[in-house]
Each structure stands twice: as structure tokens, then as C-alpha cells.
C-alpha positions as CSV (number, residue, x, y, z in Angstrom):
1,M,-35.7,74.8,76.7
2,G,-33.9,76.2,80.4
3,R,-33.7,78.6,84.5
4,L,-31.1,79.7,89.9
5,T,-31.3,80.5,93.4
6,E,-31.7,78.9,96.7
7,V,-34.7,80.1,98.7
8,A,-34.3,78.7,102.1
9,A,-32.4,81.7,103.3
10,L,-34.7,84.4,101.9
11,G,-37.3,86.3,103.8
12,S,-40.9,85.7,102.8
13,G,-41.3,88.9,100.9
14,A,-38.2,88.4,98.9
15,R,-39.0,84.7,98.4
16,A,-42.4,85.6,97.0
17,A,-40.7,87.3,94.1
18,L,-38.9,84.1,93.2
19,W,-41.4,81.4,92.9
20,A,-43.5,81.5,89.8
21,G,-41.2,79.1,88.2
22,S,-40.6,78.5,84.8
23,P,-39.9,76.0,82.8
24,P,-37.5,74.6,82.3
25,T,-37.8,74.4,78.8
26,L,-34.2,73.8,77.9
27,L,-33.9,76.5,75.9
28,L,-33.1,79.1,77.6
29,L,-30.3,80.0,79.3
30,S,-30.6,82.4,77.4
31,P,-32.4,80.0,78.5
32,T,-34.0,77.0,79.1
33,S,-35.3,78.3,75.6
34,P,-37.0,78.5,72.4
35,G,-36.3,81.3,70.0
36,C,-35.3,79.2,67.5
37,A,-34.0,77.7,70.4
38,A,-37.3,78.0,71.6
39,T,-37.8,74.5,72.1
40,M,-35.7,73.0,74.7
41,A,-38.6,72.5,76.8
42,S,-37.1,70.2,79.4
43,S,-35.0,72.7,81.1
44,D,-35.4,74.8,84.1
45,E,-33.8,77.5,86.2
46,D,-35.0,79.2,89.3
47,G,-35.3,82.9,89.9
48,T,-32.1,84.8,89.9
49,N,-32.4,87.6,92.5
50,G,-34.7,87.4,95.5
51,G,-34.3,91.1,96.2
52,A,-34.9,92.3,92.6
53,S,-38.6,92.6,93.1
54,E,-38.1,95.0,95.9
55,A,-36.2,97.5,93.9
56,G,-37.9,100.9,94.4
57,E,-39.9,99.7,97.3
58,D,-38.1,102.0,99.6
59,R,-40.2,104.8,98.3
60,E,-43.4,103.0,99.4
61,A,-45.0,102.9,102.9
62,P,-44.0,99.9,105.0
63,G,-47.6,98.8,105.3
64,K,-48.1,98.8,101.5
65,R,-44.8,96.9,101.1
66,R,-46.0,94.2,103.6
67,R,-49.4,93.9,101.9
68,L,-47.8,93.4,98.5
69,G,-45.5,90.8,99.9
70,L,-48.3,88.9,101.6
71,L,-50.5,89.1,98.5
72,A,-47.7,88.0,96.2
73,T,-46.7,85.1,98.5
74,A,-50.4,84.0,98.8
75,W,-50.9,84.0,95.1
76,L,-47.6,82.3,94.2
77,T,-48.3,79.7,96.9
78,F,-51.7,79.0,95.3
79,Y,-50.2,78.9,91.8
80,N,-47.5,76.5,92.7
81,I,-49.8,74.2,94.6
82,A,-52.2,74.2,91.6
83,M,-49.4,73.4,89.2
84,T,-48.0,70.6,91.4
85,A,-51.5,69.1,91.7
86,G,-52.0,69.4,87.9
87,W,-48.8,67.6,87.0
88,L,-49.5,65.0,89.7
89,V,-52.9,64.4,88.0
90,L,-51.1,63.9,84.7
91,A,-48.6,61.5,86.3
92,I,-51.4,59.4,87.8
93,A,-53.3,59.4,84.5
94,M,-50.2,58.2,82.6
95,V,-49.5,55.4,85.1
96,R,-53.1,54.3,85.1
97,F,-53.3,54.2,81.3
98,Y,-50.2,52.1,81.0
99,M,-51.3,49.7,83.7
100,E,-54.7,49.2,81.9
101,K,-53.5,49.1,78.3
102,G,-50.0,47.8,78.6
103,T,-48.8,50.0,75.8
104,H,-47.9,53.6,75.1
105,R,-50.1,53.8,72.0
106,G,-53.0,56.2,72.7
107,L,-51.3,57.6,75.9
108,Y,-50.9,61.1,74.5
109,K,-54.5,61.2,73.3
110,S,-55.7,60.2,76.8
111,V,-53.8,62.9,78.7
112,Q,-53.6,65.7,76.1
113,K,-56.3,67.8,77.6
114,T,-54.7,67.9,81.0
115,L,-51.2,68.4,79.5
116,K,-52.4,71.3,77.3
117,F,-54.3,73.0,80.1
118,F,-51.5,73.0,82.7
119,Q,-48.7,73.7,80.2
120,T,-50.6,76.6,78.7
121,F,-51.5,77.8,82.3
122,A,-47.8,78.4,82.7
123,L,-48.2,81.5,80.6
124,L,-49.0,83.2,83.9
125,E,-45.4,83.0,84.7
126,I,-44.8,85.7,82.1
127,V,-47.4,87.8,83.8
128,H,-45.7,87.3,87.1
129,C,-42.6,88.8,85.6
130,L,-44.5,91.7,84.0
131,I,-46.1,92.8,87.2
132,G,-42.9,92.4,89.2
133,I,-43.7,89.7,91.7
134,V,-41.0,87.5,90.2
135,P,-37.7,89.3,89.3
136,T,-36.8,87.1,86.3
137,S,-36.5,88.7,82.8
138,V,-39.8,88.8,80.9
139,L,-37.9,87.9,77.7
140,V,-36.1,84.9,79.3
141,T,-39.3,83.6,80.9
142,G,-41.3,84.1,77.7
143,V,-38.8,82.1,75.8
144,Q,-38.8,79.3,78.4
145,V,-42.5,79.0,78.5
146,S,-43.0,79.3,74.8
147,S,-40.6,76.4,74.2
148,R,-43.0,74.1,76.0
149,I,-46.0,75.6,74.3
150,F,-44.2,75.0,71.0
151,M,-43.7,71.3,71.7
152,V,-47.3,70.9,72.9
153,W,-49.3,72.9,70.3
154,L,-47.1,73.2,67.2
155,I,-45.5,69.8,67.2
156,T,-47.4,67.1,69.1
157,H,-51.0,68.5,68.9
158,S,-50.7,69.7,65.2
159,I,-49.0,66.6,63.8
160,K,-51.2,63.7,64.8
161,P,-49.2,60.9,63.1
162,I,-46.4,61.3,65.6
163,Q,-48.5,61.2,68.8
164,N,-47.9,57.5,69.3
165,E,-44.1,57.8,69.0
166,E,-42.1,56.4,71.9
167,S,-40.2,59.7,72.0
168,V,-43.4,61.5,73.1
169,V,-43.5,59.3,76.1
170,L,-39.9,60.2,76.9
171,F,-40.5,63.9,77.1
172,L,-43.9,63.5,78.8
173,V,-42.3,61.5,81.6
174,A,-39.3,63.8,81.9
175,W,-41.5,66.9,82.0
176,T,-43.9,65.4,84.5
177,V,-41.4,64.3,87.1
178,T,-39.4,67.6,86.6
179,E,-42.5,69.8,87.1
180,I,-43.8,67.9,90.1
181,T,-40.4,68.3,91.7
182,R,-40.0,71.9,90.7
183,Y,-43.4,73.2,91.7
184,S,-43.4,71.3,95.0
185,F,-39.9,72.8,95.7
186,Y,-41.3,76.3,95.1
187,T,-44.4,75.6,97.2
188,F,-42.6,74.3,100.3
189,S,-40.0,77.1,100.0
190,L,-42.8,79.7,100.2
191,L,-44.2,78.0,103.2
192,D,-40.8,77.9,105.0
193,H,-41.0,74.1,105.2
194,L,-38.7,72.7,102.6
195,P,-38.1,69.0,103.2
196,Y,-34.5,68.0,102.4
197,F,-35.6,65.1,100.1
198,I,-37.4,67.6,97.8
199,K,-34.4,69.9,97.6
200,W,-32.3,66.8,97.0
201,A,-34.7,65.6,94.3
202,R,-34.7,69.0,92.6
203,Y,-30.9,69.1,92.3
204,N,-30.4,65.4,91.4
205,F,-33.3,64.3,89.2
206,F,-32.3,66.7,86.4
207,I,-29.1,64.7,85.9
208,I,-31.1,62.0,84.1
209,L,-34.4,63.8,83.3
210,Y,-32.9,66.7,81.3
211,P,-31.1,64.5,78.8
212,V,-34.1,62.1,78.6
213,G,-36.4,65.1,78.0
214,V,-34.2,66.6,75.3
215,A,-33.8,63.3,73.6
216,G,-37.6,62.9,73.5
217,E,-38.1,66.4,72.1
218,L,-35.5,66.0,69.4
219,L,-36.7,62.6,68.4
220,T,-40.3,63.8,68.3
221,I,-39.4,66.8,66.1
222,Y,-37.3,64.5,63.9
223,A,-40.3,62.1,63.5
224,A,-42.4,65.1,62.4
225,L,-40.1,66.2,59.6
226,P,-41.3,63.9,56.8
227,Y,-45.0,64.9,57.5
228,V,-44.1,68.6,57.6
229,K,-42.1,68.4,54.4
230,K,-44.8,66.4,52.6
231,T,-47.7,68.7,53.7
232,G,-46.0,72.0,53.8
233,M,-47.8,72.8,57.0
234,F,-47.3,76.3,58.5
235,S,-45.2,77.3,55.5
236,I,-45.6,80.4,53.4
237,R,-44.7,80.1,49.7
238,L,-43.9,82.7,47.2
239,P,-45.3,84.5,45.4
240,N,-47.8,86.1,47.8
241,K,-49.0,89.7,48.4
242,Y,-46.6,90.1,51.3
243,N,-43.6,88.9,49.3
244,V,-42.3,86.8,52.2
245,S,-41.7,83.1,52.6
246,F,-41.3,80.8,55.5
247,D,-40.5,77.1,55.5
248,Y,-41.6,75.3,58.7
249,Y,-39.5,72.2,57.7
250,Y,-36.2,74.2,57.8
251,F,-37.4,76.1,60.9
252,L,-37.6,72.7,62.6
253,L,-34.1,71.8,61.4
254,I,-32.7,75.0,62.8
255,T,-34.6,74.5,66.1
256,M,-33.0,71.0,66.4
257,A,-29.6,72.4,65.7
258,S,-30.1,75.1,68.4
259,Y,-30.1,72.4,71.1
260,I,-26.4,71.7,70.4
261,P,-25.0,75.0,72.0
262,L,-27.9,75.6,74.4
263,F,-28.3,72.3,76.3
264,P,-24.7,72.0,77.5
265,Q,-24.9,75.6,78.9
266,L,-28.0,74.8,80.9
267,Y,-26.9,71.4,82.0
268,F,-23.5,72.5,83.3
269,H,-25.1,75.6,84.9
270,M,-27.4,73.2,86.8
271,L,-24.5,71.0,87.8
272,R,-22.7,74.1,89.3
273,Q,-25.9,75.0,91.2
274,R,-26.2,71.5,92.5
275,R,-22.7,71.7,93.9
276,K,-23.4,75.0,95.5
277,V,-26.8,74.1,97.0
278,L,-26.2,70.5,98.1
279,H,-22.5,70.7,98.9
280,G,-21.9,74.3,99.9
281,E,-19.3,75.0,97.2
282,V,-18.6,78.6,96.4
283,I,-19.1,78.9,92.6
284,V,-17.6,81.8,90.8
285,E,-19.1,82.1,87.3
286,K,-16.7,83.7,84.8
287,D,-18.1,86.0,82.1
288,D,-17.4,84.8,78.6
């Protein structure tokens, strides 16, 4: 469920390290997260240290350093353009569906292939961290991305009776607008041409979109609880040869409870970043 830095002042090599993006799946501040928390998928934080990817590069030849920077920048630019386009396609499909049908019923089914593809494609962000072109923690990014994967595959895809819930529309709209804004922000930053309205949108839209997305996710999981309890899906009962048990119903309850401490952390962190980026305030974050 949650992930910050401002790129405009970074050099192109350092910036390349920042922009694979991740989800803001609201989990994870510790993020925008799922662990259990694994599910706050609406959140989002930017990279944390533009120079981190350059650690140890002093031992490499300047030519190799430049090549790696250019290749990383080229790939990340392509990746972010592709993701922006993918979420734009999803947004257009959603608007067209509603205009034609006049109802949200059937919306998820009509856009699920596009949603699954581009949300699953975000797993590349973990790879970006692993190979060092983005300096974010692999663990944090993994949690952030997996939170969205969890909502898409293990909740909405797997529990078909909830696919027509209004809450699904809430998180779909919140995710879509957030991701279009986020990936376009990364793209223009990499190209050294960041329009102010995109930066403004990135640090203002979340004020409404994050709570809406979280509400949609929580209500969707809540709607899934009766079905999960009745069917026992994804649960492991004793006795069995491994002598272990797992109850998916209680796992979902714990996941919902994890939003309580995690969402405020991410939300207020983003508010502090907003003040710093848009208003130039110097923010000193205290260690707990």
C-alpha cells in the first residue's frame, strides 16, 4: 500500500536511478505496503536517493559510467512511457464503458485484462531495484508492488461475486488517476521537461485519491469476507502431512487492520513532501 524525492534538480544519470516508480500501494512505508500490510495498494512514494545508484561507480571507467547512465535512462523512459500509456488505455476503456452502459456493473470484467497486464508488469520495478538502476530497497518495492498484485489477483480476480461491487470502481478510479499522474511525472522528469501542472497534480491529487483508493480496497476486502469464510478458499486445514494451518479469512481481517497504522504514516509523509516540493519548506523528519 505506499513510496520521495524531487527530480528536477538531479543530473540525468542520477535521475535514471530514481524512476522506475512504484506503487504506491499504500502499504508500505514500510511502505506503501502489503506484508500483511501488503495491501494498501493505493499508495506511492518516489525514490529516496538519486545518488544511491552511483555508489561504487568511482571504481569504474567514466565511459562505462556514462553508458550505464544512458542505458538506464533510456530503459526507464521507455518503461514509464509504456506504463503511462497503459493506464491511459485503462482510463479510456472505463469512461467508454460507463458512457455506453450507464452502469458500473460489468466494468471490471471489461477492463480486467488490461488491468492485470499493466499491474503485473510493474513487477519489473523489483528488477530495477535488484540490478541497481533504481536505488530503492528491494524489500520495500517488493511489498509495494505485491500489495497491488494481491488486490488484483487474490481478491478481485479470485472472488468473482465481488467484481460488481461499487468499491471496486472506487479503487480502480483512484489507482488509474494516480498511476497516470505518477508515471507521466517520472517520464517528463527523465526527459528534463517537467510541466508544472504535472508536478502540481502529483502532489495534490493524492489528497483525495489515497483515501478514496484505501476506502475502495477495504470495502472490497470486506465484501469478500463472507465468500471466503463460506468456501474456505486459500485456507489450509489440519490435519495434514505438513502439520500447518492457514485461514485466509483471518488473514484478510489482519490485512484490513494493518491499514490503521500504515495509511496515516504514508499520508502524512506525502503531505510533508507536498509542502517541501510545492512550497519550498524545509522538512526535518525526526526518528521515532
